[in-house]
Chimera marker file (.cmm) of the C-alpha trace (Angstrom):
<marker_set name="trace">
<marker id="1" x="0.000" y="0.000" z="0.000" r="1" g="1" b="0" radius="0.5"/>
<marker id="2" x="1.357" y="3.439" z="-0.909" r="1" g="1" b="0" radius="0.5"/>
<marker id="3" x="1.616" y="6.237" z="1.638" r="1" g="1" b="0" radius="0.5"/>
<marker id="4" x="-1.162" y="8.003" z="-0.292" r="1" g="1" b="0" radius="0.5"/>
<marker id="5" x="-3.443" y="4.999" z="0.135" r="1" g="1" b="0" radius="0.5"/>
<marker id="6" x="-2.435" y="4.608" z="3.776" r="1" g="1" b="0" radius="0.5"/>
<marker id="7" x="-3.163" y="8.263" z="4.572" r="1" g="1" b="0" radius="0.5"/>
<marker id="8" x="-6.556" y="8.081" z="2.862" r="1" g="1" b="0" radius="0.5"/>
<marker id="9" x="-7.380" y="4.853" z="4.686" r="1" g="1" b="0" radius="0.5"/>
<marker id="10" x="-6.403" y="6.456" z="8.003" r="1" g="1" b="0" radius="0.5"/>
<marker id="11" x="-8.826" y="9.309" z="7.324" r="1" g="1" b="0" radius="0.5"/>
<marker id="12" x="-11.626" y="6.914" z="6.474" r="1" g="1" b="0" radius="0.5"/>
<marker id="13" x="-10.970" y="5.103" z="9.763" r="1" g="1" b="0" radius="0.5"/>
<marker id="14" x="-11.777" y="8.361" z="11.556" r="1" g="1" b="0" radius="0.5"/>
<marker id="15" x="-8.393" y="9.982" z="12.090" r="1" g="1" b="0" radius="0.5"/>
<marker id="16" x="-8.335" y="13.670" z="11.277" r="1" g="1" b="0" radius="0.5"/>
<marker id="17" x="-6.431" y="15.000" z="8.260" r="1" g="1" b="0" radius="0.5"/>
<marker id="18" x="-3.267" y="15.861" z="10.185" r="1" g="1" b="0" radius="0.5"/>
<marker id="19" x="-3.195" y="12.557" z="12.073" r="1" g="1" b="0" radius="0.5"/>
<marker id="20" x="-3.747" y="10.671" z="8.815" r="1" g="1" b="0" radius="0.5"/>
<marker id="21" x="-0.557" y="12.133" z="7.344" r="1" g="1" b="0" radius="0.5"/>
<marker id="22" x="1.472" y="11.639" z="10.529" r="1" g="1" b="0" radius="0.5"/>
<marker id="23" x="0.430" y="7.988" z="10.744" r="1" g="1" b="0" radius="0.5"/>
<marker id="24" x="1.285" y="7.324" z="7.112" r="1" g="1" b="0" radius="0.5"/>
<marker id="25" x="4.880" y="8.448" z="7.738" r="1" g="1" b="0" radius="0.5"/>
<marker id="26" x="5.339" y="7.237" z="11.317" r="1" g="1" b="0" radius="0.5"/>
<marker id="27" x="7.767" y="4.500" z="10.239" r="1" g="1" b="0" radius="0.5"/>
<marker id="28" x="10.229" y="7.162" z="9.044" r="1" g="1" b="0" radius="0.5"/>
<marker id="29" x="10.145" y="9.165" z="12.255" r="1" g="1" b="0" radius="0.5"/>
<marker id="30" x="12.551" y="8.688" z="15.156" r="1" g="1" b="0" radius="0.5"/>
<marker id="31" x="9.808" y="7.704" z="17.617" r="1" g="1" b="0" radius="0.5"/>
<marker id="32" x="8.887" y="4.871" z="19.957" r="1" g="1" b="0" radius="0.5"/>
<marker id="33" x="5.417" y="3.547" z="20.767" r="1" g="1" b="0" radius="0.5"/>
<marker id="34" x="4.871" y="6.119" z="23.528" r="1" g="1" b="0" radius="0.5"/>
<marker id="35" x="6.034" y="8.887" z="21.207" r="1" g="1" b="0" radius="0.5"/>
<marker id="36" x="3.490" y="7.788" z="18.590" r="1" g="1" b="0" radius="0.5"/>
<marker id="37" x="0.638" y="8.407" z="21.018" r="1" g="1" b="0" radius="0.5"/>
<marker id="38" x="2.079" y="11.829" z="21.860" r="1" g="1" b="0" radius="0.5"/>
<marker id="39" x="2.379" y="12.721" z="18.170" r="1" g="1" b="0" radius="0.5"/>
<marker id="40" x="-1.223" y="11.625" z="17.561" r="1" g="1" b="0" radius="0.5"/>
<marker id="41" x="-2.358" y="13.861" z="20.420" r="1" g="1" b="0" radius="0.5"/>
<marker id="42" x="-0.340" y="16.751" z="18.999" r="1" g="1" b="0" radius="0.5"/>
<marker id="43" x="-1.764" y="16.224" z="15.504" r="1" g="1" b="0" radius="0.5"/>
<marker id="44" x="-5.312" y="15.928" z="16.888" r="1" g="1" b="0" radius="0.5"/>
<marker id="45" x="-5.475" y="19.717" z="17.315" r="1" g="1" b="0" radius="0.5"/>
<marker id="46" x="-4.884" y="20.398" z="13.623" r="1" g="1" b="0" radius="0.5"/>
<marker id="47" x="-7.884" y="18.687" z="12.008" r="1" g="1" b="0" radius="0.5"/>
<marker id="48" x="-10.462" y="20.782" z="10.186" r="1" g="1" b="0" radius="0.5"/>
<marker id="49" x="-7.962" y="23.512" z="9.450" r="1" g="1" b="0" radius="0.5"/>
<marker id="50" x="-6.760" y="23.752" z="13.054" r="1" g="1" b="0" radius="0.5"/>
<marker id="51" x="-9.572" y="22.759" z="15.380" r="1" g="1" b="0" radius="0.5"/>
<marker id="52" x="-12.248" y="23.410" z="12.733" r="1" g="1" b="0" radius="0.5"/>
<marker id="53" x="-11.164" y="27.032" z="12.414" r="1" g="1" b="0" radius="0.5"/>
<marker id="54" x="-10.901" y="26.262" z="8.674" r="1" g="1" b="0" radius="0.5"/>
<marker id="55" x="-7.465" y="27.815" z="8.473" r="1" g="1" b="0" radius="0.5"/>
<marker id="56" x="-4.369" y="25.875" z="7.255" r="1" g="1" b="0" radius="0.5"/>
<marker id="57" x="-5.447" y="22.428" z="6.044" r="1" g="1" b="0" radius="0.5"/>
<marker id="58" x="-4.653" y="19.647" z="8.506" r="1" g="1" b="0" radius="0.5"/>
<marker id="59" x="-2.976" y="17.566" z="5.825" r="1" g="1" b="0" radius="0.5"/>
<marker id="60" x="-0.600" y="20.474" z="5.249" r="1" g="1" b="0" radius="0.5"/>
<marker id="61" x="0.161" y="20.801" z="8.956" r="1" g="1" b="0" radius="0.5"/>
<marker id="62" x="0.710" y="17.042" z="8.994" r="1" g="1" b="0" radius="0.5"/>
<marker id="63" x="3.255" y="17.413" z="6.186" r="1" g="1" b="0" radius="0.5"/>
<marker id="64" x="4.950" y="20.215" z="8.095" r="1" g="1" b="0" radius="0.5"/>
<marker id="65" x="5.105" y="18.194" z="11.315" r="1" g="1" b="0" radius="0.5"/>
<marker id="66" x="6.660" y="15.212" z="9.543" r="1" g="1" b="0" radius="0.5"/>
<marker id="67" x="9.160" y="17.520" z="7.840" r="1" g="1" b="0" radius="0.5"/>
<marker id="68" x="9.970" y="19.080" z="11.200" r="1" g="1" b="0" radius="0.5"/>
<marker id="69" x="10.597" y="15.662" z="12.705" r="1" g="1" b="0" radius="0.5"/>
<marker id="70" x="12.849" y="14.680" z="9.791" r="1" g="1" b="0" radius="0.5"/>
<marker id="71" x="14.675" y="17.937" z="9.070" r="1" g="1" b="0" radius="0.5"/>
<marker id="72" x="13.992" y="20.215" z="12.036" r="1" g="1" b="0" radius="0.5"/>
<marker id="73" x="16.151" y="21.594" z="14.803" r="1" g="1" b="0" radius="0.5"/>
<marker id="74" x="15.645" y="21.427" z="18.554" r="1" g="1" b="0" radius="0.5"/>
<marker id="75" x="17.292" y="24.552" z="19.909" r="1" g="1" b="0" radius="0.5"/>
<marker id="76" x="16.775" y="28.303" z="19.845" r="1" g="1" b="0" radius="0.5"/>
<marker id="77" x="18.113" y="28.582" z="16.319" r="1" g="1" b="0" radius="0.5"/>
<marker id="78" x="18.175" y="31.854" z="14.439" r="1" g="1" b="0" radius="0.5"/>
<marker id="79" x="20.456" y="31.050" z="11.517" r="1" g="1" b="0" radius="0.5"/>
<marker id="80" x="21.029" y="28.385" z="8.927" r="1" g="1" b="0" radius="0.5"/>
<marker id="81" x="19.125" y="25.435" z="10.495" r="1" g="1" b="0" radius="0.5"/>
<marker id="82" x="15.973" y="27.524" z="10.796" r="1" g="1" b="0" radius="0.5"/>
<marker id="83" x="16.317" y="28.965" z="7.302" r="1" g="1" b="0" radius="0.5"/>
<marker id="84" x="16.893" y="25.514" z="5.795" r="1" g="1" b="0" radius="0.5"/>
<marker id="85" x="13.817" y="24.068" z="7.493" r="1" g="1" b="0" radius="0.5"/>
<marker id="86" x="11.663" y="27.046" z="6.527" r="1" g="1" b="0" radius="0.5"/>
<marker id="87" x="12.793" y="26.678" z="2.897" r="1" g="1" b="0" radius="0.5"/>
<marker id="88" x="11.644" y="23.041" z="2.987" r="1" g="1" b="0" radius="0.5"/>
<marker id="89" x="8.296" y="24.004" z="4.511" r="1" g="1" b="0" radius="0.5"/>
<marker id="90" x="7.768" y="26.679" z="1.876" r="1" g="1" b="0" radius="0.5"/>
<marker id="91" x="8.643" y="24.201" z="-0.876" r="1" g="1" b="0" radius="0.5"/>
<marker id="92" x="6.047" y="21.745" z="0.446" r="1" g="1" b="0" radius="0.5"/>
<marker id="93" x="3.420" y="24.499" z="0.686" r="1" g="1" b="0" radius="0.5"/>
<marker id="94" x="4.156" y="25.695" z="-2.845" r="1" g="1" b="0" radius="0.5"/>
<marker id="95" x="3.819" y="22.176" z="-4.237" r="1" g="1" b="0" radius="0.5"/>
<marker id="96" x="0.532" y="21.672" z="-2.408" r="1" g="1" b="0" radius="0.5"/>
<marker id="97" x="-0.768" y="25.027" z="-3.644" r="1" g="1" b="0" radius="0.5"/>
<marker id="98" x="0.057" y="24.022" z="-7.227" r="1" g="1" b="0" radius="0.5"/>
<marker id="99" x="-2.421" y="21.155" z="-6.865" r="1" g="1" b="0" radius="0.5"/>
<marker id="100" x="-5.112" y="22.873" z="-4.813" r="1" g="1" b="0" radius="0.5"/>
<marker id="101" x="-4.681" y="26.621" z="-5.288" r="1" g="1" b="0" radius="0.5"/>
<marker id="102" x="-4.435" y="27.165" z="-1.541" r="1" g="1" b="0" radius="0.5"/>
<marker id="103" x="-3.334" y="25.641" z="1.745" r="1" g="1" b="0" radius="0.5"/>
<marker id="104" x="-6.412" y="27.057" z="3.503" r="1" g="1" b="0" radius="0.5"/>
<marker id="105" x="-9.076" y="24.506" z="4.440" r="1" g="1" b="0" radius="0.5"/>
<marker id="106" x="-12.157" y="26.684" z="3.878" r="1" g="1" b="0" radius="0.5"/>
<marker id="107" x="-10.931" y="27.834" z="0.469" r="1" g="1" b="0" radius="0.5"/>
<marker id="108" x="-10.393" y="24.270" z="-0.734" r="1" g="1" b="0" radius="0.5"/>
<marker id="109" x="-13.774" y="23.172" z="0.621" r="1" g="1" b="0" radius="0.5"/>
<marker id="110" x="-15.599" y="26.187" z="-0.816" r="1" g="1" b="0" radius="0.5"/>
<marker id="111" x="-16.765" y="27.343" z="2.623" r="1" g="1" b="0" radius="0.5"/>
<marker id="112" x="-17.382" y="30.961" z="3.467" r="1" g="1" b="0" radius="0.5"/>
<marker id="113" x="-17.276" y="30.453" z="7.232" r="1" g="1" b="0" radius="0.5"/>
<marker id="114" x="-13.974" y="31.407" z="8.845" r="1" g="1" b="0" radius="0.5"/>
<marker id="115" x="-14.479" y="29.810" z="12.258" r="1" g="1" b="0" radius="0.5"/>
<marker id="116" x="-16.692" y="26.750" z="12.076" r="1" g="1" b="0" radius="0.5"/>
<marker id="117" x="-18.595" y="25.199" z="14.967" r="1" g="1" b="0" radius="0.5"/>
<marker id="118" x="-16.382" y="22.969" z="17.076" r="1" g="1" b="0" radius="0.5"/>
<marker id="119" x="-18.459" y="19.804" z="16.662" r="1" g="1" b="0" radius="0.5"/>
<marker id="120" x="-17.166" y="17.697" z="13.773" r="1" g="1" b="0" radius="0.5"/>
<marker id="121" x="-19.581" y="16.216" z="11.280" r="1" g="1" b="0" radius="0.5"/>
<marker id="122" x="-20.404" y="12.530" z="11.556" r="1" g="1" b="0" radius="0.5"/>
<marker id="123" x="-18.269" y="10.427" z="9.231" r="1" g="1" b="0" radius="0.5"/>
<marker id="124" x="-21.023" y="8.933" z="7.098" r="1" g="1" b="0" radius="0.5"/>
<marker id="125" x="-20.992" y="7.789" z="3.484" r="1" g="1" b="0" radius="0.5"/>
<marker id="126" x="-22.613" y="11.133" z="2.606" r="1" g="1" b="0" radius="0.5"/>
<marker id="127" x="-19.801" y="13.012" z="4.393" r="1" g="1" b="0" radius="0.5"/>
<marker id="128" x="-17.161" y="11.214" z="2.315" r="1" g="1" b="0" radius="0.5"/>
<marker id="129" x="-19.141" y="11.829" z="-0.909" r="1" g="1" b="0" radius="0.5"/>
<marker id="130" x="-19.434" y="15.590" z="-0.388" r="1" g="1" b="0" radius="0.5"/>
<marker id="131" x="-15.956" y="16.293" z="1.013" r="1" g="1" b="0" radius="0.5"/>
<marker id="132" x="-12.786" y="16.035" z="-1.074" r="1" g="1" b="0" radius="0.5"/>
<marker id="133" x="-10.728" y="15.643" z="2.122" r="1" g="1" b="0" radius="0.5"/>
<marker id="134" x="-9.596" y="12.048" z="1.519" r="1" g="1" b="0" radius="0.5"/>
<marker id="135" x="-8.222" y="12.999" z="-1.907" r="1" g="1" b="0" radius="0.5"/>
<marker id="136" x="-6.582" y="16.130" z="-0.518" r="1" g="1" b="0" radius="0.5"/>
<marker id="137" x="-4.950" y="14.027" z="2.191" r="1" g="1" b="0" radius="0.5"/>
<marker id="138" x="-3.808" y="11.547" z="-0.432" r="1" g="1" b="0" radius="0.5"/>
<marker id="139" x="-2.291" y="14.366" z="-2.465" r="1" g="1" b="0" radius="0.5"/>
<marker id="140" x="-0.465" y="15.705" z="0.602" r="1" g="1" b="0" radius="0.5"/>
<marker id="141" x="0.952" y="12.251" z="1.349" r="1" g="1" b="0" radius="0.5"/>
<marker id="142" x="2.102" y="11.903" z="-2.258" r="1" g="1" b="0" radius="0.5"/>
<marker id="143" x="3.768" y="15.329" z="-2.219" r="1" g="1" b="0" radius="0.5"/>
<marker id="144" x="5.526" y="14.577" z="1.057" r="1" g="1" b="0" radius="0.5"/>
<marker id="145" x="6.617" y="11.127" z="-0.087" r="1" g="1" b="0" radius="0.5"/>
<marker id="146" x="8.114" y="12.579" z="-3.262" r="1" g="1" b="0" radius="0.5"/>
<marker id="147" x="9.750" y="15.401" z="-1.277" r="1" g="1" b="0" radius="0.5"/>
<marker id="148" x="11.392" y="12.956" z="1.133" r="1" g="1" b="0" radius="0.5"/>
<marker id="149" x="12.598" y="10.801" z="-1.769" r="1" g="1" b="0" radius="0.5"/>
<marker id="150" x="14.197" y="13.821" z="-3.411" r="1" g="1" b="0" radius="0.5"/>
<marker id="151" x="15.818" y="15.082" z="-0.199" r="1" g="1" b="0" radius="0.5"/>
<marker id="152" x="16.776" y="11.763" z="1.400" r="1" g="1" b="0" radius="0.5"/>
<marker id="153" x="16.377" y="8.865" z="-1.041" r="1" g="1" b="0" radius="0.5"/>
<marker id="154" x="17.604" y="6.329" z="1.556" r="1" g="1" b="0" radius="0.5"/>
<marker id="155" x="14.603" y="6.954" z="3.833" r="1" g="1" b="0" radius="0.5"/>
<marker id="156" x="11.783" y="5.817" z="1.524" r="1" g="1" b="0" radius="0.5"/>
<link id1="1" id2="2" r="1" g="1" b="0" radius="0.2"/>
<link id1="2" id2="3" r="1" g="1" b="0" radius="0.2"/>
<link id1="3" id2="4" r="1" g="1" b="0" radius="0.2"/>
<link id1="4" id2="5" r="1" g="1" b="0" radius="0.2"/>
<link id1="5" id2="6" r="1" g="1" b="0" radius="0.2"/>
<link id1="6" id2="7" r="1" g="1" b="0" radius="0.2"/>
<link id1="7" id2="8" r="1" g="1" b="0" radius="0.2"/>
<link id1="8" id2="9" r="1" g="1" b="0" radius="0.2"/>
<link id1="9" id2="10" r="1" g="1" b="0" radius="0.2"/>
<link id1="10" id2="11" r="1" g="1" b="0" radius="0.2"/>
<link id1="11" id2="12" r="1" g="1" b="0" radius="0.2"/>
<link id1="12" id2="13" r="1" g="1" b="0" radius="0.2"/>
<link id1="13" id2="14" r="1" g="1" b="0" radius="0.2"/>
<link id1="14" id2="15" r="1" g="1" b="0" radius="0.2"/>
<link id1="15" id2="16" r="1" g="1" b="0" radius="0.2"/>
<link id1="16" id2="17" r="1" g="1" b="0" radius="0.2"/>
<link id1="17" id2="18" r="1" g="1" b="0" radius="0.2"/>
<link id1="18" id2="19" r="1" g="1" b="0" radius="0.2"/>
<link id1="19" id2="20" r="1" g="1" b="0" radius="0.2"/>
<link id1="20" id2="21" r="1" g="1" b="0" radius="0.2"/>
<link id1="21" id2="22" r="1" g="1" b="0" radius="0.2"/>
<link id1="22" id2="23" r="1" g="1" b="0" radius="0.2"/>
<link id1="23" id2="24" r="1" g="1" b="0" radius="0.2"/>
<link id1="24" id2="25" r="1" g="1" b="0" radius="0.2"/>
<link id1="25" id2="26" r="1" g="1" b="0" radius="0.2"/>
<link id1="26" id2="27" r="1" g="1" b="0" radius="0.2"/>
<link id1="27" id2="28" r="1" g="1" b="0" radius="0.2"/>
<link id1="28" id2="29" r="1" g="1" b="0" radius="0.2"/>
<link id1="29" id2="30" r="1" g="1" b="0" radius="0.2"/>
<link id1="30" id2="31" r="1" g="1" b="0" radius="0.2"/>
<link id1="31" id2="32" r="1" g="1" b="0" radius="0.2"/>
<link id1="32" id2="33" r="1" g="1" b="0" radius="0.2"/>
<link id1="33" id2="34" r="1" g="1" b="0" radius="0.2"/>
<link id1="34" id2="35" r="1" g="1" b="0" radius="0.2"/>
<link id1="35" id2="36" r="1" g="1" b="0" radius="0.2"/>
<link id1="36" id2="37" r="1" g="1" b="0" radius="0.2"/>
<link id1="37" id2="38" r="1" g="1" b="0" radius="0.2"/>
<link id1="38" id2="39" r="1" g="1" b="0" radius="0.2"/>
<link id1="39" id2="40" r="1" g="1" b="0" radius="0.2"/>
<link id1="40" id2="41" r="1" g="1" b="0" radius="0.2"/>
<link id1="41" id2="42" r="1" g="1" b="0" radius="0.2"/>
<link id1="42" id2="43" r="1" g="1" b="0" radius="0.2"/>
<link id1="43" id2="44" r="1" g="1" b="0" radius="0.2"/>
<link id1="44" id2="45" r="1" g="1" b="0" radius="0.2"/>
<link id1="45" id2="46" r="1" g="1" b="0" radius="0.2"/>
<link id1="46" id2="47" r="1" g="1" b="0" radius="0.2"/>
<link id1="47" id2="48" r="1" g="1" b="0" radius="0.2"/>
<link id1="48" id2="49" r="1" g="1" b="0" radius="0.2"/>
<link id1="49" id2="50" r="1" g="1" b="0" radius="0.2"/>
<link id1="50" id2="51" r="1" g="1" b="0" radius="0.2"/>
<link id1="51" id2="52" r="1" g="1" b="0" radius="0.2"/>
<link id1="52" id2="53" r="1" g="1" b="0" radius="0.2"/>
<link id1="53" id2="54" r="1" g="1" b="0" radius="0.2"/>
<link id1="54" id2="55" r="1" g="1" b="0" radius="0.2"/>
<link id1="55" id2="56" r="1" g="1" b="0" radius="0.2"/>
<link id1="56" id2="57" r="1" g="1" b="0" radius="0.2"/>
<link id1="57" id2="58" r="1" g="1" b="0" radius="0.2"/>
<link id1="58" id2="59" r="1" g="1" b="0" radius="0.2"/>
<link id1="59" id2="60" r="1" g="1" b="0" radius="0.2"/>
<link id1="60" id2="61" r="1" g="1" b="0" radius="0.2"/>
<link id1="61" id2="62" r="1" g="1" b="0" radius="0.2"/>
<link id1="62" id2="63" r="1" g="1" b="0" radius="0.2"/>
<link id1="63" id2="64" r="1" g="1" b="0" radius="0.2"/>
<link id1="64" id2="65" r="1" g="1" b="0" radius="0.2"/>
<link id1="65" id2="66" r="1" g="1" b="0" radius="0.2"/>
<link id1="66" id2="67" r="1" g="1" b="0" radius="0.2"/>
<link id1="67" id2="68" r="1" g="1" b="0" radius="0.2"/>
<link id1="68" id2="69" r="1" g="1" b="0" radius="0.2"/>
<link id1="69" id2="70" r="1" g="1" b="0" radius="0.2"/>
<link id1="70" id2="71" r="1" g="1" b="0" radius="0.2"/>
<link id1="71" id2="72" r="1" g="1" b="0" radius="0.2"/>
<link id1="72" id2="73" r="1" g="1" b="0" radius="0.2"/>
<link id1="73" id2="74" r="1" g="1" b="0" radius="0.2"/>
<link id1="74" id2="75" r="1" g="1" b="0" radius="0.2"/>
<link id1="75" id2="76" r="1" g="1" b="0" radius="0.2"/>
<link id1="76" id2="77" r="1" g="1" b="0" radius="0.2"/>
<link id1="77" id2="78" r="1" g="1" b="0" radius="0.2"/>
<link id1="78" id2="79" r="1" g="1" b="0" radius="0.2"/>
<link id1="79" id2="80" r="1" g="1" b="0" radius="0.2"/>
<link id1="80" id2="81" r="1" g="1" b="0" radius="0.2"/>
<link id1="81" id2="82" r="1" g="1" b="0" radius="0.2"/>
<link id1="82" id2="83" r="1" g="1" b="0" radius="0.2"/>
<link id1="83" id2="84" r="1" g="1" b="0" radius="0.2"/>
<link id1="84" id2="85" r="1" g="1" b="0" radius="0.2"/>
<link id1="85" id2="86" r="1" g="1" b="0" radius="0.2"/>
<link id1="86" id2="87" r="1" g="1" b="0" radius="0.2"/>
<link id1="87" id2="88" r="1" g="1" b="0" radius="0.2"/>
<link id1="88" id2="89" r="1" g="1" b="0" radius="0.2"/>
<link id1="89" id2="90" r="1" g="1" b="0" radius="0.2"/>
<link id1="90" id2="91" r="1" g="1" b="0" radius="0.2"/>
<link id1="91" id2="92" r="1" g="1" b="0" radius="0.2"/>
<link id1="92" id2="93" r="1" g="1" b="0" radius="0.2"/>
<link id1="93" id2="94" r="1" g="1" b="0" radius="0.2"/>
<link id1="94" id2="95" r="1" g="1" b="0" radius="0.2"/>
<link id1="95" id2="96" r="1" g="1" b="0" radius="0.2"/>
<link id1="96" id2="97" r="1" g="1" b="0" radius="0.2"/>
<link id1="97" id2="98" r="1" g="1" b="0" radius="0.2"/>
<link id1="98" id2="99" r="1" g="1" b="0" radius="0.2"/>
<link id1="99" id2="100" r="1" g="1" b="0" radius="0.2"/>
<link id1="100" id2="101" r="1" g="1" b="0" radius="0.2"/>
<link id1="101" id2="102" r="1" g="1" b="0" radius="0.2"/>
<link id1="102" id2="103" r="1" g="1" b="0" radius="0.2"/>
<link id1="103" id2="104" r="1" g="1" b="0" radius="0.2"/>
<link id1="104" id2="105" r="1" g="1" b="0" radius="0.2"/>
<link id1="105" id2="106" r="1" g="1" b="0" radius="0.2"/>
<link id1="106" id2="107" r="1" g="1" b="0" radius="0.2"/>
<link id1="107" id2="108" r="1" g="1" b="0" radius="0.2"/>
<link id1="108" id2="109" r="1" g="1" b="0" radius="0.2"/>
<link id1="109" id2="110" r="1" g="1" b="0" radius="0.2"/>
<link id1="110" id2="111" r="1" g="1" b="0" radius="0.2"/>
<link id1="111" id2="112" r="1" g="1" b="0" radius="0.2"/>
<link id1="112" id2="113" r="1" g="1" b="0" radius="0.2"/>
<link id1="113" id2="114" r="1" g="1" b="0" radius="0.2"/>
<link id1="114" id2="115" r="1" g="1" b="0" radius="0.2"/>
<link id1="115" id2="116" r="1" g="1" b="0" radius="0.2"/>
<link id1="116" id2="117" r="1" g="1" b="0" radius="0.2"/>
<link id1="117" id2="118" r="1" g="1" b="0" radius="0.2"/>
<link id1="118" id2="119" r="1" g="1" b="0" radius="0.2"/>
<link id1="119" id2="120" r="1" g="1" b="0" radius="0.2"/>
<link id1="120" id2="121" r="1" g="1" b="0" radius="0.2"/>
<link id1="121" id2="122" r="1" g="1" b="0" radius="0.2"/>
<link id1="122" id2="123" r="1" g="1" b="0" radius="0.2"/>
<link id1="123" id2="124" r="1" g="1" b="0" radius="0.2"/>
<link id1="124" id2="125" r="1" g="1" b="0" radius="0.2"/>
<link id1="125" id2="126" r="1" g="1" b="0" radius="0.2"/>
<link id1="126" id2="127" r="1" g="1" b="0" radius="0.2"/>
<link id1="127" id2="128" r="1" g="1" b="0" radius="0.2"/>
<link id1="128" id2="129" r="1" g="1" b="0" radius="0.2"/>
<link id1="129" id2="130" r="1" g="1" b="0" radius="0.2"/>
<link id1="130" id2="131" r="1" g="1" b="0" radius="0.2"/>
<link id1="131" id2="132" r="1" g="1" b="0" radius="0.2"/>
<link id1="132" id2="133" r="1" g="1" b="0" radius="0.2"/>
<link id1="133" id2="134" r="1" g="1" b="0" radius="0.2"/>
<link id1="134" id2="135" r="1" g="1" b="0" radius="0.2"/>
<link id1="135" id2="136" r="1" g="1" b="0" radius="0.2"/>
<link id1="136" id2="137" r="1" g="1" b="0" radius="0.2"/>
<link id1="137" id2="138" r="1" g="1" b="0" radius="0.2"/>
<link id1="138" id2="139" r="1" g="1" b="0" radius="0.2"/>
<link id1="139" id2="140" r="1" g="1" b="0" radius="0.2"/>
<link id1="140" id2="141" r="1" g="1" b="0" radius="0.2"/>
<link id1="141" id2="142" r="1" g="1" b="0" radius="0.2"/>
<link id1="142" id2="143" r="1" g="1" b="0" radius="0.2"/>
<link id1="143" id2="144" r="1" g="1" b="0" radius="0.2"/>
<link id1="144" id2="145" r="1" g="1" b="0" radius="0.2"/>
<link id1="145" id2="146" r="1" g="1" b="0" radius="0.2"/>
<link id1="146" id2="147" r="1" g="1" b="0" radius="0.2"/>
<link id1="147" id2="148" r="1" g="1" b="0" radius="0.2"/>
<link id1="148" id2="149" r="1" g="1" b="0" radius="0.2"/>
<link id1="149" id2="150" r="1" g="1" b="0" radius="0.2"/>
<link id1="150" id2="151" r="1" g="1" b="0" radius="0.2"/>
<link id1="151" id2="152" r="1" g="1" b="0" radius="0.2"/>
<link id1="152" id2="153" r="1" g="1" b="0" radius="0.2"/>
<link id1="153" id2="154" r="1" g="1" b="0" radius="0.2"/>
<link id1="154" id2="155" r="1" g="1" b="0" radius="0.2"/>
<link id1="155" id2="156" r="1" g="1" b="0" radius="0.2"/>
</marker_set>
């Protein structure tokens, strides 16, 4: 199964968009079982464009979190390490925007509400038919997979 398929399957199991991406790449991350639960809790806040605020798409924040785990720094950096990571993040965002025109959840979903109600919609067959989220998540996983292959071919 490809990472795209895995991410989409994760979403259809009920994970949010950000968690779906994180889970699809968990095997590449320097984490243990306990760390996985912590990362899932961290990613849980970013579904629905950050807690259903409909801001930055959760699949995009998932890509950014994975990139941070793989290429990030862990100190109070102000120079090269920060700039190099930010360049990678901007490259991922640009690639995603090429496919979807935006990294903003509400814009991709055609919503005019900026801050949505906090209660998520039930994950029914109708929900999956009307929302392109699974495909968007799949695209994000594909972009990230390709990005990792280009930047660190040994890791994929």
